[in-house]
ZADOKE-33456 format. One line per 3 residues: number of its first residue (from 1); for each residue x, y, z of N, C-alpha, C. Coordinates in Angstrom, 3 decimals, decimal comma, padded with zeros to 6 digits, always signed. Atoms other than C-alpha are relative to their C-alpha. Example, Ala and Ser with C-alpha at 12.3 -4.5 7.8 and 13.67 -1.06 7.14 Angstrom:
2
1	+000,890/-001,190/+000,000/+012,300/-004,500/+007,800/+000,900/+001,200/+000,000 ~ -000,820/-001,190/-000,060/+013,670/-001,060/+007,140/-000,770/+001,090/+000,730
% end
This chain:
110
1	-000,441/+001,296/+000,831/-003,586/+011,122/+019,583/-001,382/-000,711/-000,253 ~ +001,230/+000,690/+000,471/-006,581/+009,442/+017,752/+000,014/-001,613/+000,383 ~ +000,071/+001,449/-000,521/-007,603/+005,635/+018,676/+000,842/-000,778/-000,946
4	-000,819/+001,102/+000,919/-006,094/+004,062/+015,537/+001,588/+000,192/+000,157 ~ -001,299/-000,189/-000,039/-002,653/+005,722/+016,118/+000,569/-000,603/+001,407 ~ -000,233/+000,594/-001,280/-002,788/+004,673/+019,763/-000,056/-001,467/-000,192
7	+000,158/+001,541/+000,122/-003,719/+001,046/+018,818/+001,287/-000,613/-000,787 ~ -001,274/+000,637/+000,834/-000,682/+000,880/+016,287/+001,312/+000,246/+001,057 ~ -001,127/-000,082/-000,822/+001,798/+002,084/+018,865/-000,092/-000,944/+001,025
10	+000,084/+001,048/-000,851/+000,210/-000,469/+021,310/+000,402/-001,422/-000,587 ~ -000,136/+001,153/+000,762/+000,436/-003,160/+018,573/+001,452/-000,277/-000,144 ~ -001,395/+000,006/+000,296/+004,087/-002,313/+017,856/+000,756/-000,497/+001,360
13	-000,448/+000,236/-001,366/+004,771/-002,539/+021,697/-000,247/-001,381/+000,184 ~ +000,355/+001,397/-000,107/+003,010/-005,930/+021,855/+000,827/-000,704/-000,795 ~ -000,789/+000,812/+001,021/+004,879/-007,319/+018,730/+001,318/+000,104/+000,623
16	-001,411/-000,157/-000,638/+008,159/-006,031/+020,191/+000,209/-000,922/+001,083 ~ -000,257/+000,938/-001,221/+007,670/-007,579/+023,543/+000,005/-001,462/-000,275 ~ -000,055/+001,328/+000,196/+006,865/-010,900/+021,988/+001,293/-000,471/-000,891
19	-001,318/+000,351/+000,432/+009,881/-010,764/+019,964/+001,235/-000,147/+000,866 ~ -001,036/+000,045/-000,989/+012,125/-009,888/+022,762/-000,099/-001,276/+000,763 ~ +000,368/+001,155/-000,532/+010,449/-012,839/+024,537/+000,686/-001,167/-000,674
22	-000,537/+001,015/+000,716/+011,479/-015,195/+021,745/+001,608/+000,188/+000,283 ~ -001,312/+000,089/-000,004/+015,062/-013,911/+022,082/+000,505/-000,262/+001,428 ~ -000,537/+000,379/-001,455/+015,128/-014,213/+025,846/-000,148/-001,539/+000,209
25	+000,081/+001,323/+000,105/+013,833/-017,859/+025,329/+001,290/-000,671/-000,405 ~ -000,920/+000,602/+000,681/+016,565/-018,487/+022,929/+001,296/+000,228/+000,680 ~ -001,229/-000,014/-000,933/+019,346/-017,114/+025,356/-000,026/-000,781/+001,132
28	+000,291/+001,023/-001,057/+017,939/-019,094/+028,072/+000,326/-001,383/-000,598 ~ -000,420/+001,548/+000,556/+018,255/-022,404/+025,993/+001,309/-000,242/-000,253 ~ -001,360/-000,079/+000,299/+021,746/-021,348/+025,140/+000,907/+000,190/+001,226
31	-000,732/-000,737/-001,262/+022,817/-020,059/+028,569/+000,796/-001,158/+000,724 ~ -000,870/+000,838/-000,955/+025,508/-021,726/+030,703/-000,058/+000,815/+001,289 ~ -000,002/-000,669/-001,445/+025,411/-018,663/+033,247/-001,182/+000,225/+000,584
34	+001,320/-000,243/-000,454/+022,091/-017,389/+033,805/-000,864/-001,200/+000,155 ~ +000,946/+001,485/-000,048/+019,639/-020,344/+035,019/-001,087/+000,057/-000,980 ~ +000,974/+000,131/+001,095/+017,405/-021,455/+032,400/-001,316/+000,616/+000,449
37	+001,172/-000,433/-000,676/+014,355/-020,880/+034,803/-000,336/+001,389/-000,017 ~ +000,082/-001,497/-000,390/+015,002/-017,294/+035,331/-000,335/+000,572/-001,541 ~ +000,196/-000,538/+001,225/+015,347/-016,563/+031,524/-001,397/-000,298/-000,905
40	+001,199/+000,409/+000,661/+012,408/-018,680/+030,477/-001,145/+000,681/+000,783 ~ +001,082/-000,850/-001,018/+010,405/-016,933/+033,423/-000,309/+001,593/-000,592 ~ +000,105/-001,511/+000,616/+011,136/-013,496/+032,014/-000,601/-000,006/-001,454
43	+000,630/-000,087/+001,293/+010,239/-014,584/+028,495/-001,531/-000,140/+000,016 ~ +001,567/+000,084/-000,341/+006,788/-015,766/+029,865/-000,654/+001,243/+000,343 ~ +000,626/-001,236/-000,434/+006,261/-012,471/+031,460/-000,024/+001,074/-001,229
46	-000,124/-001,034/+000,959/+007,336/-010,569/+028,424/-001,386/-000,479/-001,066 ~ +001,119/+000,500/+001,004/+004,712/-012,837/+026,218/-001,314/+000,409/+000,695 ~ +001,340/-000,419/-000,627/+001,976/-012,379/+028,895/-000,397/+001,456/-000,251
49	+000,339/-001,519/+000,076/+002,373/-008,573/+028,851/-000,382/+000,280/-001,480 ~ +000,263/-000,241/+001,482/+002,434/-008,687/+024,940/-001,357/-000,639/-000,171 ~ +001,666/+000,618/+000,397/-000,885/-010,874/+024,831/-001,037/+000,929/+000,823
52	+000,886/-001,041/-000,612/-002,519/-008,504/+027,190/-000,202/+001,284/-000,807 ~ +000,380/-001,093/+000,804/-001,849/-005,456/+025,160/-000,673/-000,345/-001,268 ~ +000,626/+000,252/+001,391/-002,780/-007,314/+021,870/-001,580/-000,117/+000,213
55	+001,444/+000,232/-000,134/-006,191/-008,456/+023,542/-000,650/+001,408/+000,289 ~ +000,746/-001,144/-000,265/-006,843/-004,699/+024,467/-000,263/+000,606/-001,253 ~ +000,090/-000,512/+001,163/-006,275/-003,760/+021,119/-001,345/-000,725/-000,916
58	+000,862/+001,062/+000,513/-008,147/-006,759/+019,746/-001,502/+000,225/+000,045 ~ +001,192/-000,255/-000,467/-011,089/-005,958/+021,627/-000,696/+001,331/-000,537 ~ +000,562/-001,182/+000,484/-011,591/-002,636/+020,050/+000,349/+000,429/-001,094
61	-000,244/-000,087/+001,539/-010,562/-002,960/+016,468/-000,308/-001,133/-000,733 ~ +000,430/+001,312/+000,816/-011,069/-005,373/+013,621/+001,304/-000,970/-000,037 ~ -000,808/+001,174/+000,038/-009,260/-008,834/+013,753/+001,002/+000,257/-001,216
64	-001,046/+000,224/+001,284/-007,856/-008,541/+010,125/+000,854/+001,256/+000,039 ~ -000,772/-001,349/-000,125/-006,418/-004,985/+010,800/+001,052/-000,288/+001,333 ~ -000,831/+000,175/-001,132/-004,814/-005,840/+014,353/+000,942/-001,198/-000,329
67	-000,752/+001,154/+000,085/-003,691/-009,325/+013,417/+001,294/+000,128/-001,024 ~ -001,106/-000,254/+000,808/-001,616/-008,083/+010,523/+001,261/+000,495/+000,578 ~ -001,400/-000,256/-000,493/+000,801/-006,367/+012,611/+000,820/-001,102/+000,975
70	-000,877/+001,180/-000,446/+002,090/-009,622/+014,183/+000,909/-000,290/-001,046 ~ -000,878/+000,259/+000,777/+003,992/-009,786/+011,097/+001,252/+000,937/+000,211 ~ -000,986/-000,665/-000,561/+006,074/-007,223/+012,709/+001,203/-000,674/+000,597
73	-000,900/+000,880/-000,829/+007,726/-009,791/+014,858/+001,001/-000,609/-000,896 ~ -000,949/+000,665/+000,947/+009,489/-011,461/+011,797/+001,147/+001,184/-000,114 ~ -001,047/-001,072/+000,225/+011,524/-008,130/+011,333/+000,471/+000,126/+001,424
76	-000,756/-000,405/-001,192/+012,229/-007,410/+014,938/+000,582/-001,364/+000,612 ~ -000,664/+001,273/-000,559/+013,065/-011,120/+015,783/+001,325/-000,062/-000,782 ~ -001,027/+000,000/+000,834/+015,503/-010,985/+012,696/+001,135/+000,930/+000,346
79	-000,974/-001,184/-000,695/+017,084/-007,733/+013,918/+000,570/-000,426/+001,118 ~ -000,454/+000,466/-001,179/+017,556/-008,981/+017,251/+000,970/-001,057/-000,041 ~ -000,756/+001,100/+000,111/+018,911/-012,223/+016,241/+001,484/+000,345/-000,608
82	-001,262/-000,702/+000,548/+021,413/-010,454/+014,047/+000,839/+000,801/+001,005 ~ -000,862/-000,886/-000,808/+022,383/-007,801/+016,591/+000,466/-000,775/+001,420 ~ -000,429/+000,578/-001,288/+022,456/-009,971/+019,825/+000,576/-001,491/-000,305
85	-000,328/+001,221/+000,085/+023,007/-013,403/+018,686/+001,098/-000,559/-001,168 ~ -000,930/+000,119/+001,258/+025,126/-012,708/+015,401/-000,572/-000,992/-000,990 ~ +000,537/+000,750/+001,128/+022,952/-014,690/+013,231/-000,061/+000,624/-001,266
88	+000,045/-000,603/+001,272/+023,273/-014,197/+009,689/-001,489/+000,334/-000,709 ~ +001,281/-000,221/+000,795/+020,376/-012,384/+007,646/+000,575/-000,014/-001,399 ~ -000,263/+000,120/+001,373/+020,626/-013,317/+004,069/-000,694/+000,913/-000,820
91	+000,782/-001,070/+000,798/+019,641/-011,092/+001,236/-001,468/-000,565/-000,426 ~ +001,505/+000,469/+000,372/+016,456/-013,413/+000,416/-000,855/+000,144/+001,316 ~ +000,781/-000,236/-001,267/+015,473/-013,109/+004,145/-000,407/+001,428/+000,075
94	+000,525/-001,463/-000,038/+015,563/-009,381/+003,883/-001,052/+000,425/-000,897 ~ +001,109/-000,225/+000,804/+013,702/-009,439/+000,758/-001,407/-000,549/+000,549 ~ +001,390/+000,384/-000,425/+010,939/-011,473/+002,289/-000,515/+000,698/+001,096
97	+000,644/-000,793/-001,002/+010,746/-009,388/+005,399/-000,462/+001,367/-000,425 ~ +000,574/-001,299/+000,680/+010,467/-006,260/+003,190/-001,356/-000,157/-000,580 ~ +001,353/+000,197/+000,669/+007,547/-007,965/+001,408/-000,882/+000,318/+001,178
100	+000,806/+000,198/-001,209/+005,958/-008,641/+004,734/-000,445/+001,371/+000,757 ~ +000,199/-001,250/-000,552/+006,430/-005,193/+005,930/-000,848/+001,028/-000,851 ~ +000,874/-000,655/+001,051/+005,014/-003,635/+002,820/-001,583/-000,377/-000,061
103	+001,176/+000,240/-000,422/+001,923/-005,689/+003,453/-000,528/+000,683/+001,118 ~ +000,530/-000,653/-001,079/+001,623/-004,358/+006,884/-000,174/+001,262/-000,143 ~ +000,295/-001,576/+000,371/+002,034/-000,756/+005,748/-001,468/+000,045/-000,784
106	+001,157/-000,028/+000,816/-000,735/-001,450/+003,170/-001,245/+000,024/+000,897 ~ +001,055/+000,386/-001,150/-003,216/-003,011/+005,887/-000,135/+001,027/+000,954 ~ +000,021/-000,965/-001,027/-002,321/-000,351/+008,355/-000,624/+001,319/-000,601
109	+000,645/-001,045/+000,894/-003,373/+002,309/+005,886/-001,334/+000,019/-000,308 ~ +001,363/+000,145/+000,330/-006,573/+000,853/+005,211/-000,912/+000,248/+001,008
% end
């Protein structure tokens, strides 16, 4: 596997962990069962791992290329919010996310 493909996989993992961290924060703030401190702590850990992975790639690639992958978090967070929290995803939001993803594809191919 070449370096760029590995970086893409790491960036997708980093972005996914960040989005899952957001979901965990939301669950912690809405939770009456699991203590808030535990969920927020888990969210912080996921964010820390996400950040370390991002730093790894950032130190070895162009900022303008690596940072574009942060846009994946919009898609991942919206999908998780829909699946886990039952939040609505309107057609306009889907269109916006599609435009963002198209931009990420263009930048990723460059």
